[in-house]
N, C-alpha and C positions, 0 to 999 in steps of 0.2 A: 459626482456619481455617473454622469454620462460616459466618462473615460473608463470607469469600472465596467459599465455595461458593454462598451465596445470591446474591452479585453475579454470579457466572458464570451461574447459572440465570436470573437476571433479564435479563442481557444476551442470552442465547440465546433466551429467550421473546420479548422485545421485537423483536429482529432477525428472528426467524422469522416472527412475525405481520406485521411491516411489509413484509418481502420478499414474503410471500404476497399481501397486499393490493396491493402495488405491481405484482406480476406480473399479477394479474387486470386492473388498470387499464391497464397497458401492452399486454397482449394485446388488450384491447378497442380501444385506440387503433390498434394495428396492423391489427386486423380491418377498420377503416373507412378505412385509409390506402391501400389499393390491392388489386389482384387478387392471388390467391395466388402466381401465377408471378412477379409483380413483387416481392412481399415476399420470396419465396425467393431471387431474384437479389440483392436488396438485402442480405439477411442474409448470404449467402455472401461478398459483396464487403466488407461491414462487418467480417466475422470475420477477414479476411486479416491485418490488422495486429495482431490481439489476441495471437496466439501469440508473435511476436517481442518484443512489448512486455512480456508477462508473463515471458518468458525473461530479458529484461534485468534485471527487478526481482528475480527469483529468483537470478540470478547475483550481484547485489549482496548478497543476504540469505543469505550462506553461513557466516558465523561462528556465528550463532545463528539457524538457520532458524525462522521463525515458524510456528506451527501451520497446517497446510494448511487446516484447517476455518475458521480466522479469515480467511485470505487469500481463500478462496472466498466467505466471507460479505461481505468487502469488494467483491469483484467483483459479487456478486448485489445488494448494496446500490446500487452505482452503476447497474447494469442496470435495476433496477426501482424501488427506493424513491426514490432521488434524482431520477430522470427523471420519475416519476409525480408526486412532490411539487412539483417545479419547474413542471411543466405546469399543475398545479392552481393554484399560487400566481400564475403568470403570467396564467392565464386569469381568475382572480378580480380580480387587479390591473387587467387590461385592462378588465374589465366595470365594476368599482366606481369606479376612479380614471381611467378612460378614457385609458389610455396609448396613444399612437400606436405603430405597428409599429416605427418607428425608435427611439423611447424605450424600448420593451420590449427591443429588441436591444442598445442601448448601455448601458442602466442596470439595467433590471429583471432581465434574464436573468443578468448576472454576480452580482448581489446574491443572487438566489434560488437559482441553481444551485450556487454555492459554499457557501451555507449548508446546502443539502440534502446535498451531498457531505461537507462537513466535519462534519456531525452524527455520522457514523459514527465519526470519530476522537474526538469528544468523548465518545461512549458508551464507547469503549475506555478513554479517560482516566478516566472516572468509575467504570466497573464492572470493567474488565480491565486496570488499570494495571500489573499484574505482567508483562503481555506487551509493555509498552513500556519499552525500556531506554535510548532516546535518539533522536537525530536520524535515524539510519539506519532505525530501525523506523518512525518517523513517515513518512519518505519512501516506504518500501515499502508501507505500508497505504494512504497517500494515492494512490500510483500505481495500486493495484488498484482503488480506488473510481473513479478517473478513467478507467481503461481500460474498466470496465463502463459508465460513463455515456456515454463516447464511442461505444461499440459500439451501444447502443440509439439514441442520437441520430443516428448515421450511417445506421442502417436507415431512419429517418424521412426524413432528408434525401435519401438515394439514391432511395427510392421516390417522393418528391415530385418530384425532378428528372426521373425517367423518365416519370412521369405528367403532367408539365407543370403541376403544382399549386403549385410554389414561386414562381411569378411571374416567373421568369427567361426564359421562352420556351415553345416548343411541346412541349418534352420530348423523349423518345426517347433513342437510344443516345448521341448526341453530348453531350447534357446530362448523362446518367448518367456518361459517361466523365470529363467536366470536373469534376463533383462528386467522383467517386472520387479523381481525381488530387490535388485540393486537400485533401480531408479525410482520405484514407486513405494517401496517398503523401507529400505535402509536409508535412502537419501532424497525423499521427496522435497525436503526443505532447502536443497542446495542452491537452486537459482534464487528463491526468495532471500536466502541468507546473503548471497553475494551482493545483490542489488540493495539490500538493507543498508550497507555501508554508504551507498550514495544517498539514501534517504536520511541517514543520520547527518551527513554533511549538509544536505539541503535544510534539514530541520534546525541545525545550529545557525546556518546562514540567515534564516528568517529573522532571528533575534539579534544578529550581530550588529554592532554599532558602527563599524567602519566598512568602507567599500572593499578594501583588500580582503578583509575577513569573509565577506559575502562571496568572494570569488575563490579564495583558497580552500574553504571548508568543503564545498561540493567537489572541487578538483581532488582534494585529499581523499574524500569518500570514494570517488571513482578509481583512484590509484589503488586504494585498499581492496575494492571490489575486484579489479583486474588481477591483482596479485594473488588474492585468495582463490579466485577462479582458475588462474594459471597453475597454481600448485595442485589444485584438485584434479584438473585435467591431466597434468603431467604424471600424477600418481597412478593413473589408469594405464599408462604405457608400460610400466615396469612390473605388472602382475598384481595379483590379489594381495600379496604380503605388503607391498608398498602402499597400495590403496588402503588397506586396513590400518597401517601405521599412521598415514596422513589423516584418516578418518578419526582415529582415537586421539592423536596428539594435537591436531589442528582444528578440524571441522567441528567436532563435538564441543571442545572448549570455546570455540568462537560462537557456536550456537547458544551455549549456556550463557556466555557473556552478553550476547545480544538480548536474549530473553530477560536476563537480569537487568540490563539497561532499560528495556521496555517496561518492566515492572516498577523499577525505580522512577522512571519518567512518569508513569501513571500515578504513583504515590506522590511525587513532587507536584503534579498538576493539582491534586486535591489541596495540598497546603497552599499552593500559589493562588488557587481560586478563592480559598477562604480569606487570604490576605487581601486580594484585589477587591473582592466583593465587600469585605469589611470597610475598606477605604471608600468604596462607592456608597455604602450605606451611610457613612459619616458625612458624605457630601449630599445626602438626601436623594440618591438616585434609586435605591432599592430598599425594601424593609429589611432591617437587620435580622428580624425573627425568621425570615425565609431562608437564610443562608444555609443552615444545616439541612433543611429539606431539599435543597437544590444540589448541594455538593456531595453529601454522603450517598453512596449508591444504594445502600439498603433503605435509607430513609426515602429516597426517590421512588423506589419500587413500592414502598408502603403507602406513600402519598398517592401514587397512581391507582393502586388497588382501592384505596379509600374513596378517591374521586369516582371510580367506576361503580363502587358500591352505592354511593349516594346519588349519583347523577347519570350513570350509564356511560356509554361510549363517548358522547359529546363532552362530558365532564372530564373523562380521562384524556381525550385529545387536548382539551384546554390546559390541563395540568402539564401534559408533556410539552406543549408549545411554550408554556410559561417557563418551565425549567430550562428548555433549550435556549430560549431568548436570554435568560439570565446568565446561563453558562457562557454563551457567546459574548455577552457584555463583559463578563469576568475576564475572559481571555483578552478581549480588546483593551480593557482598562489596565490589565497587567502590562501590556505592551506600551501603553501610555505612561505608566509609572516608571518603566524601564528607560523611557526616552527613545523607544523605537516604534512609534505608532505608524500604521500604514498611511498612505496619502489620503485615503478616504475615511480616516478615523472618525471625524466629526459626523459625517453623513451616516455611516454605519451605526455609530453610537446612538444617534437620534432614532434610527429605525428600530433598534433593539429596545430603547426606552419607550417608544410609542407602543410597541407590541406588549411590553411588560405592563404599562399603564392601562392598556386596553383589556388585558386578560385578568389582572390581579383582582378586580372587584368581583369576578364571577367564580373564583376558586377558593377553597378552604383546605388547609392541611389538617391532619388528624388532631382532634382536640380543639379545633377552632369552630366558630359558628359557621354553619353552612349558609351561604347567601341565598336569599329567595330569588326566584327567577320570574 
């Protein structure tokens, strides 16, 4: 476990330092991008799709909610680190290799931006692998990074449109409105969608049994993200008709497919947890009668409401902690049954069991006897 703690500290330090540096760089860019009122308006407009998008990913992430600190780190990474690094790489590439604006849009931007966004997932896979249990976790973290990246990028695009510095016209309200509709209404999910392919590759790699598969899946996800991103960017060069065709033929089907995969993954997690916890119950690790109350989302909400009714907020917190520890144990035990347990499997498993044993005597599910305190 000391190794796991060192990895966690290393991850926290690296991400914190890079986010701080990225924030300084982006703030400097924004300071030279327009008047304060323009930037304020652009920031407000760019923020409008953020809440609904984050809400969608949190809704998906309900069986085993990821640590809010890591989700926030993903958002901040997208907002500052990925955007700042991509701007630097594209600037250096344009200066050293003399890329044209069109080449930068069609090829350089997809390669650099997806690499900078995907690096957060690679750091998770390297230092915080215990937080990644499969495809759904990869999708959620990738979505957070993509949302953060799109937010900052949209500020820059909206400010440039209003100021008339984007090359599309004199600027003003009409240009701002057109940019807002395209980027924040029609396609706010574009960047999260592209990076989701990396998340899927990382999620598969976590449970892969062979070392080559753990390398190939993330690389394949990155290649798919870059390809989709490049096609999307290229479509904007040839006018609205081409953009609309790519949107309908490629982007919407890809989005529907990813949403379907996420829903299927969440449904699969339910069956997987039932199977893993049933095996754990047969080994005497958890009570078999608790499995339904822990795995079924509706039953979980009902049991928390019941705990709050009979014991107030402390009882509800105990119920929530018990359910979370049991779910974590279920994911960990599933990886053990698959033959792909993490290196700290035994230590983490003991921690979850200790937490379960500590909490179980003080909680009761609906229909059970409420313990005396």
